[in-house]
C-alpha positions as CSV (number, residue, x, y, z in Angstrom):
1,M,-26.3,-5.3,24.3
2,K,-25.1,-3.4,27.6
3,D,-22.5,-4.4,29.6
4,S,-24.3,-4.8,32.9
5,R,-21.2,-5.6,35.0
6,T,-21.1,-3.9,38.5
7,T,-18.2,-3.2,40.7
8,L,-18.3,-3.0,45.0
9,V,-17.7,1.3,45.1
10,W,-18.9,1.8,48.9
11,D,-17.6,-0.6,51.8
12,V,-19.9,-1.6,54.0
13,A,-18.6,1.0,56.8
14,T,-19.1,3.8,54.6
15,R,-23.0,2.4,53.9
16,L,-23.6,2.1,57.5
17,F,-22.2,5.2,58.4
18,H,-24.6,7.0,56.4
19,V,-27.5,4.9,57.8
20,F,-26.8,5.7,61.2
21,L,-25.6,9.5,60.7
22,L,-29.2,9.9,58.9
23,A,-31.0,8.0,61.5
24,L,-29.4,10.0,64.7
25,V,-29.2,13.3,62.8
26,S,-32.8,13.3,62.2
27,V,-33.5,12.1,65.9
28,C,-31.1,15.0,67.1
29,L,-33.3,17.4,65.2
30,Y,-36.7,16.4,66.3
31,T,-35.8,15.8,69.6
32,G,-33.7,19.8,69.7
33,L,-37.0,21.1,68.4
34,S,-39.5,19.4,71.0
35,G,-37.4,20.6,73.8
36,G,-39.1,18.2,76.2
37,L,-36.9,16.9,79.4
38,D,-37.1,13.3,78.2
39,E,-36.5,14.3,74.2
40,M,-33.6,16.1,75.5
41,D,-31.9,13.1,77.2
42,L,-32.3,11.2,73.9
43,H,-30.8,14.4,72.2
44,M,-27.8,14.3,74.2
45,V,-27.4,10.5,73.4
46,C,-27.8,10.6,70.0
47,G,-25.5,13.8,69.8
48,Y,-22.7,11.6,71.6
49,G,-23.7,9.3,68.6
50,V,-23.2,11.7,65.8
51,L,-19.8,13.3,67.5
52,A,-18.1,9.2,67.4
53,L,-19.4,8.7,63.6
54,I,-18.0,11.9,62.5
55,L,-14.8,11.0,64.2
56,F,-14.9,7.8,62.7
57,R,-15.6,8.8,59.1
58,I,-12.8,11.8,59.6
59,I,-10.1,8.7,60.2
60,W,-11.6,6.3,57.9
61,G,-11.0,9.3,55.1
62,F,-7.5,8.2,55.8
63,A,-7.5,4.7,56.6
64,G,-10.5,3.5,54.6
65,S,-11.2,2.1,51.3
66,T,-10.3,3.5,47.9
67,H,-13.5,5.6,47.6
68,A,-14.0,6.3,50.9
69,R,-10.5,8.4,51.2
70,F,-10.7,12.0,50.8
71,S,-7.8,12.0,48.8
72,S,-10.0,10.4,45.9
73,F,-13.0,12.9,45.7
74,V,-11.4,16.2,47.2
75,V,-10.0,18.0,43.8
76,S,-9.0,21.3,42.9
77,P,-11.3,24.1,42.9
78,A,-10.6,24.6,39.0
79,R,-11.9,20.8,38.2
80,T,-14.9,21.3,40.8
81,L,-16.1,24.7,38.7
82,R,-15.5,22.6,35.3
83,H,-17.8,19.8,36.8
84,A,-20.6,21.9,38.0
85,Q,-20.5,24.1,34.6
86,G,-20.7,20.6,33.0
87,I,-23.8,19.5,35.1
88,Y,-25.6,22.8,34.4
89,A,-25.1,22.3,30.7
90,R,-26.5,19.0,30.8
91,L,-29.4,20.1,33.0
92,R,-30.0,22.8,30.3
93,R,-29.8,20.1,27.9
94,N,-26.9,21.8,25.7
95,P,-26.1,19.5,23.2
96,R,-22.6,21.3,23.1
97,S,-21.8,20.9,26.8
98,R,-18.7,19.0,27.6
99,E,-18.6,15.6,28.6
100,I,-18.4,15.0,32.4
101,A,-15.6,13.0,33.5
102,P,-16.3,9.6,35.2
103,S,-16.4,9.3,38.7
104,L,-17.6,5.8,40.3
105,G,-17.2,7.6,43.7
106,H,-18.1,11.0,45.4
107,N,-17.8,13.5,42.1
108,P,-16.1,17.1,42.6
109,M,-19.1,18.7,44.1
110,G,-20.3,15.7,46.1
111,G,-16.6,15.5,47.7
112,Y,-16.7,19.2,48.7
113,S,-20.2,18.7,50.3
114,V,-19.2,16.0,51.9
115,I,-16.4,17.8,53.8
116,M,-18.6,20.5,54.7
117,M,-21.3,18.2,56.1
118,L,-18.6,16.5,58.3
119,L,-16.9,20.0,59.8
120,L,-20.3,21.3,60.4
121,L,-21.7,18.2,62.0
122,L,-18.3,18.0,64.0
123,A,-18.8,22.1,65.0
124,Q,-22.5,21.1,65.8
125,A,-21.5,17.9,68.1
126,T,-18.5,19.6,69.7
127,T,-20.5,23.1,70.7
128,G,-23.3,20.9,72.0
129,L,-21.0,19.4,74.8
130,F,-20.8,22.7,76.3
131,A,-24.4,24.3,75.5
132,S,-27.1,24.7,78.2
133,D,-30.4,26.1,78.4
134,D,-30.2,28.0,81.8
135,I,-32.7,25.7,83.4
136,F,-32.6,21.7,83.2
137,I,-30.2,20.9,80.3
138,E,-26.7,21.5,80.1
139,G,-24.1,19.6,78.3
140,P,-21.8,17.1,79.9
141,L,-18.5,19.7,79.4
142,M,-20.6,22.9,80.4
143,H,-18.7,23.3,83.6
144,L,-15.6,23.5,81.7
145,V,-16.2,27.2,80.2
146,S,-17.5,30.3,81.6
147,D,-21.4,31.1,81.6
148,D,-20.6,33.7,79.0
149,Q,-18.7,31.2,76.9
150,S,-21.5,28.5,77.5
151,Q,-24.1,31.0,76.1
152,T,-21.9,31.9,73.0
153,L,-21.7,28.3,72.2
154,T,-25.1,27.5,73.1
155,G,-26.1,30.3,70.3
156,F,-23.5,28.6,67.6
157,H,-25.5,25.1,68.6
158,K,-28.9,26.6,68.0
159,L,-27.5,28.4,64.6
160,F,-25.5,25.5,63.4
161,S,-29.1,23.1,63.5
162,K,-30.6,25.5,61.2
163,V,-27.8,25.5,58.9
164,I,-27.8,21.9,58.8
165,M,-31.7,22.0,58.1
166,V,-30.5,23.9,54.9
167,I,-27.7,21.9,54.1
168,I,-30.3,18.4,54.1
169,G,-32.5,20.2,51.9
170,L,-29.9,21.2,49.5
171,H,-28.7,17.7,49.8
172,V,-32.2,16.3,48.8
173,F,-32.6,18.6,45.8
174,A,-29.0,17.4,44.5
175,V,-29.7,13.8,45.0
176,V,-33.5,14.4,42.9
177,C,-31.3,16.4,40.2
178,H,-28.6,13.4,39.8
179,E,-31.4,10.9,39.9
180,I,-34.1,12.4,37.8
181,F,-32.3,14.6,35.4
182,L,-28.7,13.4,35.3
183,K,-29.9,9.6,35.4
184,D,-27.0,9.3,37.6
185,R,-28.0,6.6,40.1
186,I,-26.7,7.3,43.4
187,L,-29.3,6.3,46.3
188,I,-29.2,2.4,45.4
189,P,-25.6,2.1,45.0
190,M,-25.2,3.9,48.8
191,V,-27.3,1.2,49.9
192,T,-26.0,-2.1,48.2
193,G,-22.5,-0.6,47.7
194,R,-22.3,-1.5,44.0
195,K,-22.6,0.5,41.0
196,R,-22.9,-0.4,37.0
197,L,-19.7,0.2,35.0
198,E,-21.5,1.3,31.8
199,E,-23.4,4.1,33.4
200,H,-20.1,5.8,34.6
201,S,-18.5,5.2,31.0
202,I,-15.7,2.9,32.6
203,S,-14.7,-0.2,31.0
204,D,-13.5,-2.0,34.1
205,A,-12.9,-1.8,37.8
206,R,-12.2,-3.5,40.9
207,D,-13.8,-4.0,43.8
208,V,-12.9,-1.9,46.9
209,N,-11.4,-3.7,50.0
210,Q,-13.7,-3.3,52.4
211,K,-11.4,-4.0,55.5
212,P,-14.2,-4.7,57.8
213,L,-12.1,-5.4,60.9
214,L,-10.2,-2.4,60.3
215,A,-13.3,-0.5,60.4
216,L,-14.7,-2.4,63.2
217,V,-11.6,-1.8,65.6
218,L,-11.2,2.0,64.7
219,F,-15.1,2.6,65.6
220,A,-14.6,0.7,68.7
221,L,-11.8,2.9,69.7
222,V,-13.5,6.2,68.8
223,V,-16.7,4.9,70.8
224,L,-14.4,4.5,73.6
225,A,-12.6,7.6,73.6
226,V,-16.1,9.5,73.2
227,Y,-17.4,7.9,76.3
228,V,-14.0,8.5,78.3
229,L,-14.1,12.1,77.1
230,V,-18.1,12.3,78.1
231,D,-17.5,10.7,81.6
232,A,-14.1,11.6,82.7
233,L,-15.0,15.4,82.2
234,W,-18.6,15.3,83.1
235,W,-17.5,16.2,86.8
């Protein structure tokens, strides 16, 4: 009989971060493509939300629970390459494929994808603060740069949105591969926070310390900082 024990891997702050980031990025992409005045007002508000979430996640990557910390999933390129080779061999159903090292949190490839997405969304949200459509809509910090600089940053903002859509597509593809072909359940644990130990060849593990009060205080401070940044420098 299989051991059905589970352990708490993802703290509530990390799970809520994923939910709200997915929602806000989806709204930003939709409203950015729509381009109406009302839509762009919503686009800007959601953009501030994305900025706050990304800044919080970066801080949480150092102060958060075990598997939320960057130190737990950012590994050497050599180890990441070995992991990628192991996944490729398993997808090809190679009987001589090397065993992939078990990982309760993000695996090596997933870790680098997290870093890439955080940096990309941070760049997207930041360039949006200085962007302008030369007609009605302008970012709250546009007046701090020249018109040429604003146009350059606007171009990057539009470019990053296309890159983000590609990355989202690759992310969905990776999730499907893990769920269907590798039998690595990663969707439900991101909702419940819990993973079954036997599915990861791990005999024992402790629940992570969720640090809810610390997460709440840090997020409140980040939201306040973004509000002050946007409001104080608007004029």
